[in-house]
Steps between C-alpha positions, in 0.01 A plus 500: 500500500777740591678410178187579298461839667869575441460406134200731463688788665802435281285507187337827606839652571629392162193642325527825695869543430452402136214745451705777662778436247272539197353830388322622187580828324208663320569665164383831647746486791865518591628258768790592730666216695656607833741316722519646851400845369742495205374493141614175340305485179247696294263298284300663220415189296164343590479136608587258781821567693693353799661658804629397842233464769441778754671649688789442263328668204185707456318642197317828446313606185480833314262607225672549163195655328461870418343681794318832501492788744174676415350583837700818540318812608551815293795693642606862464810606309642850456599634157769755419230770530435393862158368401350181643388210281302193601658195335355148483713219360551125488814283496563153360796305638634147542773315686802416284760424770339298784819492708547878493126548557512279811809671637357850438142465625501150658278383214211722612309629193313768698827635637643500146200698375548759775865539398401535133240764579760706683742475207231589244373797698854636535563460125169667410564789736846552351364509143198718579706766674694550174192568287198727473139384522457528123804282436391234749140487380554503125835573339748286693285241675658203325850642559422523872384139514808373315726680747302364796511143365876526449565619856259251659648210302846587626393514865266201474780280364662524844190324637511224239197655326443594136263789429282402205313829472412822681202695369315815596129435505395851589658840552259754646535862592371632827180700459655826614762499223335305217316798353807726495708223344241436233478869419877527470515193275220648290689829469816316397312305233333821381840668470632208294189515279545875444865449410400232252235726347740794466763275346241362258380849407858617434567193289175553306595864436845392379345243266252756360776755445712244322202392287427864406866549411501190283173615338651838410810331362292263287279783371801718420674213323183421302455867406861515391457194281168631363656833411787324331262281299288802414809693393611209284151486346496873437842478342387218273181688414701810420732293283199355316351848456834632375530212256147560372563877470819445304318276251205736431507830690173626350304187593652505846396862548149415370469203737622700800243774424221241483610359838496856641144550366389172659644589838378861498149475353249258648151400401256791549778754565466851359828655385536872443821560308653664198488250213799669342719411796783251464310247717221462237715508191435133421124561505547692179651198319747221556782726385395776738525782239163548311233750608211361701158506327263771603279409796137570455349712769227349707159656446343657801 
């Protein structure tokens, strides 16, 4: 009977010791094996693993997933203009060095978050004090966040932590300064708009002046060419007239007189003139020398 009880106790002891030597690592966890308070091994691969039984070796687990700090209350930060801003943000982080994380914060995630919040607030305050409200809210917001992420990553690496992202969810102005800030931003935008309009008007005036100049040049050049063509035509016409006159001067004189009659006397015109004048000499005859027949007087 005593032997049976001893056998049962021995079996239980073996099972207990054996179970204390086996541990399972989840794929979402890190496992750190300690021996009398000293880190012996860090296991990141999931599966079944062996260790010495307690108190020779112990195991603690740490989460390797990305964790989020999003329960922060909006905090006040001072800009270079000595104005207060309410800033709300969130942080995503994860453990990348379990040994350093354990040594720094004893593996306590809440303590690590408190340390991260302090580092982030210090980095934000440093960046905000360099900039105006307008720069923080609109112009340089992404630049601010890049600088904050860089500084927080550097400090967080000492804790065995990698900062995945730091984002501003909201940046609000206090009620007592929001209206003045908005009015100043509006005035700045209005000034930029006026400068753009004046620049555009000056450019439009320059373009119109240049177009008018080019128009005058084109018209003058066209007039010059037209006058040249007209002069050439007149010269050719004069040459043709001269050639015709040299062939038959009397016919040329007769033709020129007829052209003068056509241009001077229109249909229905009444001409009062001396028929013996040189202008009407070809009305006497084609030679321009015979006496004109007597004109019968109209009966009244």
